[in-house]
VOPAGU-2260 file (C-alpha; in pm, 1 decimal, decimal comma):
REM VOPAGU-2260
SITE   aa  ch    i         X         Y         Z
SITE  MET   A    0   -5253,1    -366,9   -3926,8
SITE  LYS   A    1   -4924,9    -584,1   -3830,7
SITE  LYS   A    2   -4620,2    -362,2   -3752,4
SITE  LYS   A    3   -4293,1    -610,1   -3740,6
SITE  LEU   A    4   -3991,6    -403,6   -3690,3
SITE  PRO   A    5   -3603,9    -491,6   -3838,9
SITE  VAL   A    6   -3399,0    -624,9   -3555,0
SITE  LEU   A    7   -3170,2    -426,6   -3406,9
SITE  ILE   A    8   -2821,9    -545,7   -3379,2
SITE  LEU   A    9   -2667,4    -503,9   -3027,9
SITE  THR   A   10   -2446,4    -813,0   -3035,8
SITE  ALA   A   11   -2164,0    -753,0   -2743,3
SITE  ALA   A   12   -2470,2    -613,6   -2512,1
SITE  LEU   A   13   -2696,4    -918,3   -2635,3
SITE  SER   A   14   -2431,7   -1153,6   -2516,3
SITE  ALA   A   15   -2337,4   -1008,5   -2188,2
SITE  GLY   A   16   -2755,5    -997,8   -2129,0
SITE  MET   A   17   -2774,6   -1394,8   -2210,0
SITE  MET   A   18   -2518,6   -1463,8   -2009,8
SITE  THR   A   19   -2616,6   -1286,9   -1682,4
SITE  GLY   A   20   -2974,3   -1465,9   -1783,7
SITE  CYS   A   21   -4547,1     671,4   -2232,9
SITE  LEU   A   22   -4563,8     737,6   -2775,3
SITE  SER   A   23   -4575,6     789,0   -3114,6
SITE  SER   A   24   -4837,6    1106,0   -3267,2
SITE  SER   A   25   -4898,6     912,8   -3622,6
SITE  VAL   A   26   -5222,1     799,6   -3716,7
SITE  THR   A   27   -5270,4     451,0   -3698,7
SITE  PRO   A   28   -5588,5     193,1   -3781,0
SITE  PRO   A   29   -5801,0      48,7   -3538,2
SITE  ALA   A   30   -5714,6    -219,6   -3306,2
SITE  ASP   A   31   -5985,0    -462,7   -3493,6
SITE  SER   A   32   -5785,9    -446,5   -3818,4
SITE  ALA   A   33   -5480,1    -657,6   -3698,5
SITE  PRO   A   34   -5462,1    -922,0   -3889,4
SITE  GLN   A   35   -5518,6   -1296,5   -3732,2
SITE  THR   A   36   -5258,2   -1478,2   -3904,3
SITE  GLN   A   37   -5104,9   -1856,5   -3797,6
SITE  GLN   A   38   -5213,2   -1953,4   -3480,0
SITE  SER   A   39   -5206,7   -1724,9   -3173,7
SITE  ALA   A   40   -5125,9   -1767,7   -2819,7
SITE  ALA   A   41   -5402,4   -1607,0   -2711,8
SITE  ASP   A   42   -5649,0   -1773,9   -2922,9
SITE  PRO   A   43   -5673,8   -2128,9   -2929,3
SITE  ALA   A   44   -5900,2   -2124,6   -3191,7
SITE  ALA   A   45   -5678,3   -2001,3   -3481,0
SITE  ASP   A   46   -5537,0   -2194,7   -3733,9
SITE  SER   A   47   -5349,7   -2520,3   -3571,5
SITE  ASP   A   48   -5245,3   -2623,1   -3912,4
SITE  THR   A   49   -4972,4   -2344,7   -3906,9
SITE  GLU   A   50   -4611,1   -2420,0   -3788,3
SITE  LYS   A   51   -4529,3   -2143,1   -3578,1
SITE  THR   A   52   -4731,0   -2038,7   -3297,6
SITE  VAL   A   53   -4795,1   -1608,5   -3266,2
SITE  ILE   A   54   -4721,5   -1382,7   -3010,8
SITE  LYS   A   55   -4850,2   -1046,1   -3019,0
SITE  ILE   A   56   -4682,7    -783,0   -2819,7
SITE  SER   A   57   -4841,8    -438,1   -2739,9
SITE  PHE   A   58   -4728,7     -87,4   -2691,3
SITE  ALA   A   59   -4869,1     221,6   -2721,1
SITE  GLY   A   60   -4580,3     433,4   -2816,0
SITE  GLY   A   61   -4383,2     513,0   -3184,2
SITE  ASP   A   62   -4168,6     251,7   -3406,1
SITE  THR   A   63   -3825,7     421,4   -3284,6
SITE  HIS   A   64   -3898,4     448,9   -2905,6
SITE  PRO   A   65   -3624,8     285,2   -2674,6
SITE  ILE   A   66   -3912,0     -10,6   -2567,7
SITE  MET   A   67   -3919,9     -82,2   -2961,0
SITE  LYS   A   68   -3572,1    -129,9   -3003,6
SITE  THR   A   69   -3545,4    -354,3   -2679,2
SITE  LEU   A   70   -3839,9    -565,6   -2803,3
SITE  GLU   A   71   -3687,1    -636,0   -3150,9
SITE  GLU   A   72   -3411,7    -765,0   -2954,8
SITE  PHE   A   73   -3674,8    -961,4   -2741,6
SITE  GLU   A   74   -3795,5   -1089,0   -3069,1
SITE  LYS   A   75   -3468,4   -1179,0   -3244,9
SITE  MET   A   76   -3298,7   -1397,9   -2921,6
SITE  PHE   A   77   -3690,1   -1549,3   -2807,2
SITE  GLU   A   78   -3729,8   -1684,0   -3188,3
SITE  GLU   A   79   -3346,5   -1838,9   -3198,2
SITE  ARG   A   80   -3370,3   -1976,4   -2873,3
SITE  THR   A   81   -3684,0   -2158,3   -2958,0
SITE  GLU   A   82   -3569,1   -2234,9   -3316,9
SITE  GLY   A   83   -3812,2   -2103,3   -3477,6
SITE  ARG   A   84   -4119,3   -2247,1   -3298,5
SITE  TYR   A   85   -4304,5   -1869,7   -3260,5
SITE  ASP   A   86   -4351,2   -1562,5   -3450,4
SITE  VAL   A   87   -4342,7   -1268,9   -3212,5
SITE  GLN   A   88   -4492,0    -986,3   -3374,0
SITE  LEU   A   89   -4489,7    -634,1   -3243,4
SITE  TYR   A   90   -4729,6    -310,3   -3257,1
SITE  ALA   A   91   -4653,5     -12,3   -3198,2
SITE  ASN   A   92   -4817,7     346,3   -3171,4
SITE  GLY   A   93   -5135,2     189,5   -2974,2
SITE  VAL   A   94   -5302,1     -12,0   -3264,7
SITE  LEU   A   95   -5394,6    -303,7   -3030,9
SITE  GLY   A   96   -5516,5     -18,6   -2786,9
SITE  ASP   A   97   -5405,8     245,6   -2575,1
SITE  ASP   A   98   -5220,1     141,6   -2228,2
SITE  LEU   A   99   -5517,3      76,9   -2039,7
SITE  LYS   A  100   -5737,1     -92,8   -2299,6
SITE  ALA   A  101   -5435,0    -349,6   -2415,1
SITE  THR   A  102   -5342,7    -456,3   -2024,2
SITE  GLU   A  103   -5734,1    -529,1   -1973,7
SITE  GLN   A  104   -5714,9    -742,3   -2290,4
SITE  VAL   A  105   -5400,3    -876,4   -2144,4
SITE  LYS   A  106   -5562,3    -976,3   -1835,1
SITE  ALA   A  107   -5873,8   -1156,9   -2012,8
SITE  GLY   A  108   -5633,8   -1337,5   -2227,0
SITE  MET   A  109   -5729,5   -1185,0   -2555,0
SITE  LEU   A  110   -5386,6   -1039,3   -2613,0
SITE  ASP   A  111   -5045,0   -1183,7   -2535,4
SITE  ALA   A  112   -4819,1    -942,6   -2337,3
SITE  VAL   A  113   -4810,9    -536,1   -2318,8
SITE  VAL   A  114   -4524,4    -330,1   -2239,6
SITE  THR   A  115   -4660,5     -36,4   -2029,5
SITE  SER   A  116   -4627,9     184,4   -1720,4
SITE  PRO   A  117   -4765,9     148,4   -1379,9
SITE  SER   A  118   -5060,0     306,8   -1419,1
SITE  PRO   A  119   -5270,2     113,5   -1613,9
SITE  VAL   A  120   -5103,3    -221,4   -1433,1
SITE  GLY   A  121   -5203,4     -60,8   -1077,7
SITE  THR   A  122   -5595,4     -54,6   -1176,5
SITE  ILE   A  123   -5555,3    -426,4   -1182,9
SITE  VAL   A  124   -5273,6    -460,3    -915,6
SITE  LYS   A  125   -5257,1    -162,5    -718,8
SITE  GLU   A  126   -4969,1    -227,7    -528,3
SITE  VAL   A  127   -4733,7    -133,6    -847,0
SITE  MET   A  128   -4906,9     233,6    -802,0
SITE  VAL   A  129   -4637,2     337,4    -566,3
SITE  PHE   A  130   -4398,6     408,6    -841,8
SITE  ASP   A  131   -4603,3     689,9    -927,5
SITE  LEU   A  132   -4500,4     855,2    -572,2
SITE  PRO   A  133   -4324,6    1224,0    -712,9
SITE  TYR   A  134   -3961,2    1221,8    -597,5
SITE  LEU   A  135   -3921,7     837,3    -516,2
SITE  PHE   A  136   -3581,1     785,0    -630,9
SITE  LYS   A  137   -3257,8    1000,3    -614,8
SITE  SER   A  138   -3125,5     830,9    -920,6
SITE  GLU   A  139   -3131,4     603,2   -1186,7
SITE  GLU   A  140   -2903,0     365,5   -1005,5
SITE  GLU   A  141   -3097,4     349,1    -699,9
SITE  ALA   A  142   -3414,5     268,4    -942,5
SITE  ASP   A  143   -3170,8       1,3   -1092,7
SITE  LYS   A  144   -3120,3    -158,8    -724,1
SITE  ILE   A  145   -3484,8    -175,4    -672,4
SITE  LEU   A  146   -3620,3    -319,3    -981,2
SITE  SER   A  147   -3369,6    -580,0    -950,4
SITE  GLY   A  148   -3447,7    -682,6    -587,9
SITE  PRO   A  149   -3686,0    -813,7    -364,9
SITE  PHE   A  150   -3925,4    -536,4    -375,6
SITE  ALA   A  151   -3976,3    -611,4    -783,3
SITE  GLN   A  152   -4026,5    -996,4    -677,8
SITE  TYR   A  153   -4312,3    -865,1    -427,7
SITE  LEU   A  154   -4484,9    -679,2    -686,1
SITE  ASP   A  155   -4396,9    -971,0    -973,4
SITE  ASP   A  156   -4574,7   -1233,1    -719,4
SITE  LYS   A  157   -4893,7    -984,4    -658,2
SITE  MET   A  158   -4908,6    -952,8   -1046,4
SITE  ALA   A  159   -4929,9   -1296,6   -1097,1
SITE  GLU   A  160   -5194,2   -1355,8    -813,1
SITE  LYS   A  161   -5395,3   -1144,2   -1065,6
SITE  GLY   A  162   -5332,3   -1316,6   -1385,6
SITE  LEU   A  163   -5047,8   -1117,5   -1496,8
SITE  ILE   A  164   -4683,8   -1294,6   -1549,6
SITE  ASN   A  165   -4419,7    -981,6   -1562,6
SITE  VAL   A  166   -4127,2   -1084,2   -1712,9
SITE  ALA   A  167   -3906,8    -761,1   -1717,5
SITE  TRP   A  168   -3876,0    -440,6   -1566,6
SITE  TYR   A  169   -3784,9    -185,0   -1825,3
SITE  GLU   A  170   -3702,8     186,9   -1843,1
SITE  ASP   A  171   -3930,2     466,1   -1887,8
SITE  GLY   A  172   -3711,6     744,1   -1702,1
SITE  PHE   A  173   -3765,6    1042,8   -1523,5
SITE  ARG   A  174   -4023,4    1253,8   -1619,8
SITE  HIS   A  175   -3972,7    1603,9   -1713,8
SITE  LEU   A  176   -4242,0    1889,9   -1751,5
SITE  THR   A  177   -4283,8    2070,3   -2120,9
SITE  ASN   A  178   -4536,1    2353,6   -2202,4
SITE  SER   A  179   -4598,8    2620,3   -2435,2
SITE  LYS   A  180   -4609,0    2931,0   -2233,5
SITE  HIS   A  181   -4344,1    3005,7   -2022,2
SITE  ALA   A  182   -4021,8    2878,4   -1890,3
SITE  VAL   A  183   -4054,2    2729,7   -1547,5
SITE  THR   A  184   -3815,4    2733,6   -1293,5
SITE  SER   A  185   -4054,1    2742,6    -957,8
SITE  PRO   A  186   -4357,3    2618,1    -829,9
SITE  ALA   A  187   -4529,5    2982,8    -908,3
SITE  ASP   A  188   -4451,3    2924,9   -1253,6
SITE  VAL   A  189   -4636,6    2596,0   -1266,8
SITE  GLU   A  190   -4958,6    2805,2   -1152,9
SITE  GLY   A  191   -5212,1    2753,6   -1372,2
SITE  LEU   A  192   -5071,9    2549,8   -1651,2
SITE  LYS   A  193   -5326,0    2282,5   -1802,2
SITE  ILE   A  194   -5082,2    1992,3   -1787,9
SITE  ARG   A  195   -5185,2    1665,6   -1956,1
SITE  THR   A  196   -5139,2    1373,1   -1674,1
SITE  MET   A  197   -5221,0     991,7   -1738,5
SITE  GLU   A  198   -5572,0     885,0   -1538,8
SITE  ASN   A  199   -5360,7     838,9   -1203,0
SITE  PRO   A  200   -5507,7    1007,3    -863,4
SITE  ILE   A  201   -5120,3    1042,9    -730,0
SITE  HIS   A  202   -5071,9    1232,8   -1079,5
SITE  LEU   A  203   -5378,2    1447,4   -1059,1
SITE  ALA   A  204   -5280,6    1537,5    -689,2
SITE  ALA   A  205   -4947,2    1642,2    -725,4
SITE  TRP   A  206   -5003,9    1883,6   -1005,3
SITE  LYS   A  207   -5281,7    2034,9    -818,4
SITE  VAL   A  208   -5050,5    2065,2    -534,1
SITE  LEU   A  209   -4821,2    2306,8    -754,4
SITE  GLY   A  210   -5097,0    2466,7    -883,8
SITE  ALA   A  211   -5166,6    2349,0   -1219,1
SITE  ASN   A  212   -5443,9    2191,4   -1401,5
SITE  PRO   A  213   -5415,6    1840,9   -1497,3
SITE  THR   A  214   -5581,2    1702,8   -1749,6
SITE  PRO   A  215   -5614,6    1324,5   -1787,3
SITE  MET   A  216   -5597,8    1217,7   -2127,3
SITE  ALA   A  217   -5479,3     915,1   -2359,0
SITE  TYR   A  218   -5119,6     948,4   -2470,4
SITE  THR   A  219   -5250,7     900,6   -2806,1
SITE  ASP   A  220   -5407,0    1242,4   -2815,1
SITE  VAL   A  221   -5164,5    1475,6   -2678,5
SITE  PHE   A  222   -5022,8    1559,6   -3019,3
SITE  THR   A  223   -5352,5    1721,9   -3123,7
SITE  ALA   A  224   -5452,4    1879,7   -2812,0
SITE  LEU   A  225   -5114,7    2038,1   -2749,8
SITE  GLN   A  226   -5138,2    2174,1   -3098,1
SITE  GLN   A  227   -5467,6    2295,1   -3076,3
SITE  HIS   A  228   -5377,7    2476,9   -2730,4
SITE  VAL   A  229   -5620,6    2262,4   -2526,3
SITE  ILE   A  230   -5377,9    2194,6   -2305,1
SITE  ASP   A  231   -5072,9    2391,5   -2217,0
SITE  GLY   A  232   -4790,1    2099,6   -2144,1
SITE  GLN   A  233   -4697,7    1762,0   -2063,7
SITE  GLU   A  234   -4483,0    1534,4   -1874,6
SITE  ASN   A  235   -4262,9    1265,6   -1974,0
SITE  PRO   A  236   -3920,1    1096,7   -2013,7
SITE  PHE   A  237   -3688,1    1254,1   -2284,8
SITE  PRO   A  238   -3757,8     999,0   -2535,0
SITE  THR   A  239   -4106,6     990,3   -2505,5
SITE  ILE   A  240   -4118,1    1353,2   -2543,8
SITE  TYR   A  241   -3950,6    1305,3   -2882,9
SITE  ASP   A  242   -4059,8    1042,6   -3007,8
SITE  GLY   A  243   -4414,0    1200,6   -2953,8
SITE  LYS   A  244   -4310,3    1500,4   -3160,4
SITE  PHE   A  245   -4433,3    1708,0   -2858,1
SITE  TYR   A  246   -4104,6    1936,2   -2912,4
SITE  GLU   A  247   -4265,8    2041,3   -3265,6
SITE  VAL   A  248   -4575,3    2233,3   -3052,0
SITE  GLN   A  249   -4395,4    2267,6   -2703,7
SITE  LYS   A  250   -4111,1    2583,0   -2673,0
SITE  TYR   A  251   -4038,9    2514,2   -2293,9
SITE  LEU   A  252   -3918,0    2193,0   -2081,5
SITE  THR   A  253   -3774,5    2205,8   -1754,9
SITE  THR   A  254   -3598,1    1868,6   -1584,3
SITE  THR   A  255   -3812,3    1845,6   -1315,9
SITE  GLY   A  256   -3747,6    1459,1   -1244,0
SITE  HIS   A  257   -4035,9    1447,2   -1055,5
SITE  VAL   A  258   -4143,7    1106,0   -1119,0
SITE  TYR   A  259   -3916,3     782,8   -1223,1
SITE  SER   A  260   -4123,8     542,9   -1413,9
SITE  PRO   A  261   -4059,2     189,5   -1494,3
SITE  PHE   A  262   -4247,9      23,7   -1779,9
SITE  ILE   A  263   -4359,5    -313,1   -1732,8
SITE  PHE   A  264   -4345,9    -628,0   -1980,6
SITE  VAL   A  265   -4686,9    -841,0   -1861,4
SITE  CYS   A  266   -4799,9   -1117,0   -2027,4
SITE  SER   A  267   -5103,8   -1305,8   -2001,9
SITE  SER   A  268   -5091,9   -1649,1   -1781,3
SITE  GLN   A  269   -5360,8   -1790,4   -2030,4
SITE  LEU   A  270   -5058,1   -1699,2   -2274,4
SITE  PHE   A  271   -4789,9   -1918,2   -2004,8
SITE  GLU   A  272   -5077,2   -2189,4   -1964,9
SITE  LYS   A  273   -5023,9   -2271,2   -2339,6
SITE  LEU   A  274   -4695,4   -2260,5   -2380,5
SITE  PRO   A  275   -4436,6   -2584,1   -2269,5
SITE  GLU   A  276   -4256,7   -2543,2   -1946,8
SITE  GLU   A  277   -3923,2   -2539,2   -2109,0
SITE  ASP   A  278   -4053,8   -2249,5   -2378,1
SITE  GLN   A  279   -4229,6   -2050,8   -2090,8
SITE  ALA   A  280   -3851,5   -2065,5   -1895,0
SITE  ILE   A  281   -3649,8   -1938,2   -2201,0
SITE  PHE   A  282   -3936,3   -1685,2   -2238,3
SITE  LYS   A  283   -3861,3   -1505,3   -1880,2
SITE  GLU   A  284   -3465,8   -1563,0   -1960,2
SITE  VAL   A  285   -3463,3   -1370,1   -2244,0
SITE  ALA   A  286   -3739,1   -1084,1   -2141,2
SITE  LYS   A  287   -3473,4   -1066,9   -1805,1
SITE  ALA   A  288   -3160,6   -1057,7   -2046,8
SITE  THR   A  289   -3315,4    -802,2   -2208,3
SITE  GLU   A  290   -3351,4    -560,4   -1908,0
SITE  PRO   A  291   -2971,6    -433,5   -1933,0
SITE  ILE   A  292   -3008,5    -349,1   -2289,9
SITE  ASN   A  293   -3323,5    -183,7   -2279,0
SITE  ARG   A  294   -3167,1      48,9   -2008,5
SITE  GLU   A  295   -2818,2     103,6   -2209,8
SITE  ILE   A  296   -3076,5     186,1   -2533,2
SITE  ASN   A  297   -3275,5     462,7   -2304,3
SITE  ARG   A  298   -2996,2     620,6   -2159,9
SITE  ALA   A  299   -2839,1     664,6   -2470,5
SITE  ASP   A  300   -3141,7     765,0   -2635,4
SITE  ALA   A  301   -3244,7    1024,7   -2389,6
SITE  GLN   A  302   -2899,2    1215,1   -2403,0
SITE  SER   A  303   -2978,1    1238,5   -2812,7
SITE  CYS   A  304   -3358,7    1340,4   -2784,8
SITE  ARG   A  305   -3251,7    1583,3   -2562,8
SITE  GLU   A  306   -2965,0    1726,1   -2811,1
SITE  LYS   A  307   -3213,3    1687,7   -3090,5
SITE  MET   A  308   -3483,0    1905,2   -2951,0
SITE  GLU   A  309   -3255,6    2171,4   -2796,1
SITE  ALA   A  310   -3141,9    2192,0   -3167,9
SITE  ALA   A  311   -3467,4    2240,9   -3270,3
SITE  GLY   A  312   -3531,7    2515,3   -3084,3
SITE  VAL   A  313   -3688,0    2369,8   -2719,9
SITE  GLU   A  314   -3558,1    2540,9   -2436,6
SITE  VAL   A  315   -3435,2    2356,5   -2151,7
SITE  THR   A  316   -3435,9    2489,4   -1818,8
SITE  ASP   A  317   -3210,1    2245,5   -1581,4
SITE  LEU   A  318   -3313,2    2299,2   -1191,9
SITE  THR   A  319   -3040,1    2345,9    -972,4
SITE  MET   A  320   -3036,3    2116,3    -659,7
SITE  GLU   A  321   -3215,4    2385,3    -462,3
SITE  GLN   A  322   -3486,4    2507,1    -699,9
SITE  LYS   A  323   -3543,1    2136,8    -706,3
SITE  GLN   A  324   -3591,2    2056,4    -355,8
SITE  VAL   A  325   -3854,9    2340,0    -346,2
SITE  PHE   A  326   -4100,6    2127,8    -570,5
SITE  GLN   A  327   -3989,1    1819,7    -371,1
SITE  ASP   A  328   -4053,6    1965,0     -29,7
SITE  LEU   A  329   -4427,8    2054,1    -160,7
SITE  LEU   A  330   -4465,4    1678,3    -305,5
SITE  THR   A  331   -4309,5    1452,2    -120,6
SITE  PRO   A  332   -4578,0    1504,8     184,4
SITE  ILE   A  333   -4848,8    1367,8     -41,6
SITE  TRP   A  334   -4708,9    1025,9      20,0
SITE  GLY   A  335   -4895,4     928,1     306,6
SITE  ASP   A  336   -5231,9    1050,5     134,8
SITE  PHE   A  337   -5229,8     755,3    -107,0
SITE  THR   A  338   -5175,0     429,8      81,7
SITE  ASP   A  339   -5543,6     357,1      19,8
SITE  VAL   A  340   -5474,4     344,3    -355,6
SITE  PHE   A  341   -5099,2     112,6    -319,2
SITE  GLY   A  342   -5153,0      -5,8      42,8
SITE  GLU   A  343   -4958,0      74,9     344,8
SITE  GLU   A  344   -4779,7    -267,0     276,6
SITE  ALA   A  345   -4632,2    -154,2     -69,9
SITE  LEU   A  346   -4501,8     187,2      98,7
SITE  ALA   A  347   -4309,4      -2,2     372,0
SITE  LYS   A  348   -4136,4    -247,8     169,5
SITE  LEU   A  349   -4003,5      -7,2     -81,2
SITE  GLN   A  350   -3902,5     232,7     204,8
SITE  GLU   A  351   -3763,3     -64,4     372,7
SITE  GLU   A  352   -3555,5    -143,8      70,5
SITE  LEU   A  353   -3447,9     217,7     -29,8
SITE  ALA   A  354   -3326,7     238,6     362,8
SITE  LYS   A  355   -3104,6     -12,3     297,3
SITE  LEU   A  356   -2952,8     143,2     -28,3
């Protein structure tokens, strides 16, 4: 089922951007129910008599997630800049497949683009998995500088080698822990909790170090698993926790901030090969111009979502610097255990850039 959302008007932010130029629990139809209308950039066999070329972008999260609001801005800006030659279609709620499936489809040229987290992309381009290391960034500002600097370009080049064209680094944000059992103020409180994670070796290892029982699971299955007490908790940024309605089945939230997660706006190289060079440039310019818009939306939503969840009865525990340091001291030693996952070069380059800050 096609999901095309109304455009969010952010005139001032949009103008500034141009000048500088993981998640809902709702039931959705299967991917094969999406209509094949007009001419699809990923399907040269589609109807070539139509004037507009369809570009389909997938996201596993819900309609109101900050990423969808950002993509609505991208849609509006790109269609205007290309004078109506394209019809950008946005698909939320994992309609076109979960993160891993959608990323694989983009790699194969069966889907035009997806906005997803590092873990699915990491199955193709291992270097992006470095962002899954715990306590890598101290602040949002530090992450912003890394994601707009030489290290981000290094990863863009690695992705391009594997047929994935990254056009923007969006923000998921710092991940926090929720659970239905009790408040968490120390690693001892984590012991024995069944925590949903992505299928990610670094995340799995980190929660095991803390004494939890990590349980890999697709995002779209998390709400039901929490509701039925198959798992005790999960970890995500504030907007994703709220978007997934996890606060309805989770009593406790702790601001662990254990991982900062970017979102990656990756396109199929087959898509770009079919676009005129002028339109390729416009696509990249517009996507890059929406990066600051995304950060503004995401950070405002994070605060708003936190307040809404507290109002709904969620007990939020803010760790002190000393309490967070205990978690950090346990988890940062595992960095060196996963150089075979993301490569020694990626970690060395990232640490070099962090040292400059």
